[in-house]
C-alpha positions in Angstrom: 35.1 -52.3 -45.7 31.4 -52.3 -46.6 30.4 -49.0 -48.2 26.9 -49.7 -49.4 24.7 -52.8 -49.4 21.3 -54.1 -50.5 18.6 -55.1 -48.1 15.6 -57.2 -49.1 12.4 -57.0 -47.0 9.6 -59.5 -47.5 6.3 -57.9 -46.6 3.4 -59.8 -45.1 1.6 -59.4 -48.5 4.3 -61.4 -50.2 6.0 -58.5 -51.9 9.7 -57.9 -51.7 11.2 -54.5 -51.2 14.8 -53.8 -52.1 16.5 -51.0 -50.2 20.0 -49.7 -50.9 21.7 -49.0 -47.6 23.9 -46.0 -47.3 27.3 -46.5 -45.9 29.5 -44.1 -43.8 30.9 -42.0 -46.6 27.6 -40.6 -48.1 26.2 -40.2 -44.6 29.2 -38.2 -43.5 29.0 -36.0 -46.6 25.3 -35.3 -45.9 26.1 -34.5 -42.2 28.8 -32.1 -43.4 26.3 -30.3 -45.6 23.8 -30.0 -42.8 26.5 -28.8 -40.5 27.5 -26.1 -42.9 23.9 -25.0 -43.3 23.4 -24.8 -39.5 26.6 -22.9 -39.1 25.7 -20.4 -41.9 22.3 -19.8 -40.4 23.7 -19.2 -36.9 26.4 -16.9 -38.3 23.7 -14.8 -40.0 21.8 -14.2 -36.8 24.8 -13.8 -34.5 25.8 -10.3 -35.4 22.3 -8.6 -34.9 21.7 -10.6 -31.7 25.0 -9.4 -30.3 23.7 -5.9 -30.4 21.3 -6.7 -27.7 24.0 -7.6 -25.1 23.3 -10.4 -22.7 19.7 -10.9 -23.9 20.9 -11.4 -27.4 23.6 -13.8 -26.2 21.0 -15.8 -24.3 18.7 -15.9 -27.3 21.6 -17.0 -29.5 22.4 -19.9 -27.1 18.8 -21.0 -27.3 18.9 -21.0 -31.1 22.2 -22.9 -31.0 20.5 -25.6 -28.8 17.5 -25.8 -31.1 19.5 -25.9 -34.3 21.8 -28.7 -32.9 19.1 -31.0 -31.6 15.9 -30.2 -33.5 17.1 -29.2 -37.0 17.4 -32.9 -38.1 14.2 -34.0 -36.2 12.1 -31.3 -37.8 13.3 -32.0 -41.3 13.3 -35.8 -41.1 9.8 -35.8 -39.6 8.3 -33.4 -42.1 10.4 -34.0 -45.2 10.1 -37.8 -45.6 13.1 -38.7 -43.6 15.4 -36.2 -45.3 17.4 -33.2 -44.1 18.7 -30.8 -46.7 22.0 -32.6 -46.6 20.4 -36.0 -47.1 18.3 -34.7 -49.9 21.3 -33.3 -51.7 23.1 -36.7 -51.3 20.0 -38.7 -52.3 19.5 -40.3 -48.9 16.5 -40.8 -46.6 15.8 -42.3 -43.2 13.1 -45.0 -43.0 12.0 -47.4 -40.3 13.5 -50.9 -40.3 10.6 -52.4 -42.2 10.8 -49.8 -44.9 7.9 -47.7 -43.7 8.2 -43.9 -43.7 10.0 -42.3 -40.7 7.8 -40.8 -38.0 8.5 -38.1 -35.5 9.2 -40.5 -32.6 11.7 -42.5 -34.6 13.5 -39.3 -35.7 13.6 -38.0 -32.2 15.1 -41.1 -30.7 17.8 -41.5 -33.4 18.9 -37.9 -33.1 18.8 -37.7 -29.3 21.4 -40.6 -29.2 23.8 -38.8 -31.5 25.7 -37.9 -28.3 26.6 -41.5 -27.8 27.6 -41.9 -31.4 29.9 -38.8 -31.2 31.9 -40.3 -28.3 34.8 -39.8 -27.9 35.0 -37.4 -30.9 34.2 -37.1 -34.6 31.5 -39.7 -34.6 34.0 -42.4 -33.9 31.6 -44.7 -32.0 28.9 -44.3 -34.6 31.4 -45.0 -37.4 32.6 -48.2 -35.8 29.1 -49.4 -35.0 28.0 -48.8 -38.7 30.9 -50.9 -39.9 30.1 -53.9 -37.7 26.3 -53.9 -37.9 24.6 -55.8 -40.7 22.4 -52.9 -41.8 25.0 -50.1 -41.4 23.2 -48.7 -38.3 24.7 -46.4 -35.7 23.6 -46.5 -32.1 20.8 -44.1 -32.7 19.5 -46.2 -35.6 19.6 -49.3 -33.5 17.6 -47.7 -30.7 15.0 -46.3 -33.1 15.0 -49.2 -35.6 15.8 -46.9 -38.5 17.9 -47.2 -41.6 19.5 -44.7 -43.9 19.0 -45.6 -47.5 19.7 -44.3 -51.0 16.5 -42.9 -52.5 15.8 -44.0 -56.1 16.1 -41.3 -58.8 12.8 -39.8 -59.8 11.2 -41.7 -62.7 10.1 -39.8 -65.7 6.4 -39.2 -65.9 4.6 -41.9 -67.9 1.2 -41.5 -69.4 -1.6 -43.4 -67.8 -5.1 -44.2 -69.0 -6.0 -43.8 -65.4 -3.6 -41.0 -64.8 -5.6 -39.2 -62.1 -5.1 -39.7 -58.4 -7.6 -40.1 -55.6 -7.2 -39.5 -51.9 -7.8 -42.5 -49.7 -11.1 -42.7 -47.9 -9.6 -44.2 -44.7 -6.8 -42.9 -42.4 -3.6 -44.5 -43.6 -1.3 -46.3 -41.1 2.4 -46.9 -41.9 1.5 -50.5 -42.7 -1.0 -49.3 -45.2 1.6 -47.0 -46.9 4.0 -50.0 -47.0 1.3 -52.1 -48.7 0.7 -49.4 -51.3 4.4 -49.1 -51.9 4.7 -52.8 -52.4 1.6 -52.9 -54.7 3.0 -50.1 -56.9 6.6 -51.6 -57.0 5.4 -55.1 -57.7 2.3 -54.4 -59.8 4.1 -54.3 -63.1 5.3 -57.9 -62.6 1.8 -59.2 -61.7 -0.9 -60.2 -64.0 -4.0 -58.1 -64.2 -6.0 -60.9 -62.6 -3.6 -61.0 -59.6 -3.7 -57.2 -59.2 -7.5 -57.3 -59.2 -7.4 -60.1 -56.6 -5.2 -58.0 -54.3 -7.2 -54.8 -54.9 -10.4 -56.6 -54.1 -9.1 -57.1 -50.5 -9.1 -53.3 -50.1 -12.4 -52.7 -52.0 -14.5 -55.8 -51.8 -17.6 -53.8 -52.6 -16.3 -52.9 -56.1 -16.0 -55.0 -59.2 -12.4 -56.4 -59.6 -11.4 -54.1 -62.4 -12.9 -51.1 -60.7 -11.1 -52.0 -57.4 -7.8 -52.3 -59.2 -8.2 -48.9 -60.9 -9.2 -47.3 -57.6 -6.3 -48.7 -55.7 -3.9 -47.5 -58.4 -5.3 -44.0 -58.1 -5.0 -44.0 -54.3 -1.4 -45.3 -54.5 -0.5 -42.5 -57.0 -2.0 -40.0 -54.6 -0.2 -41.3 -51.5 3.2 -41.9 -53.2 3.1 -38.6 -55.1 3.1 -40.3 -58.5 0.2 -38.5 -59.9 
């Protein structure tokens, strides 16, 4: 049985991204952690709400609905594809091309959890993960999302150009993917090749200045400053 696997994605810019796909076991553990967190939160509010009779019961049922369906959507959309359980297990959800997860993708994959739960205990989702090439359940297939292992944080390294700079244009997901590829592959490229690529983003600057500026923008966007 496949537990985890490697996925290689070739970007249009010629860079190769390597993602480590998460198998059923770490995903189940992350789900269990999130389930415990939701249960604890609901238990903490249940007693005081019961003091308000039917009104409190109605409010509790609303909170139960919101926690069940929008807890993962909220965290995944705002926390780089991670719920607290996924964060503890070192997992994250991304789009199929490696781009960061958006709200719509998170909403679709989580609304289809009902189908993955059928007939009980996520049996359908488990079986689908085993037979799909990229360990995707039905919700992932519909939203074109992947669950991956996130690499451990790298120790900070000194830079001559250690500062960061906010981008001066609105970034799309493709732009973020290009910056990720540039950062990941940059150490294996010659300075001349890096300057050539950076000049595509900043043709008005000298090659060395364009390279330095793109590195600063990448550090700002990827949180590496």
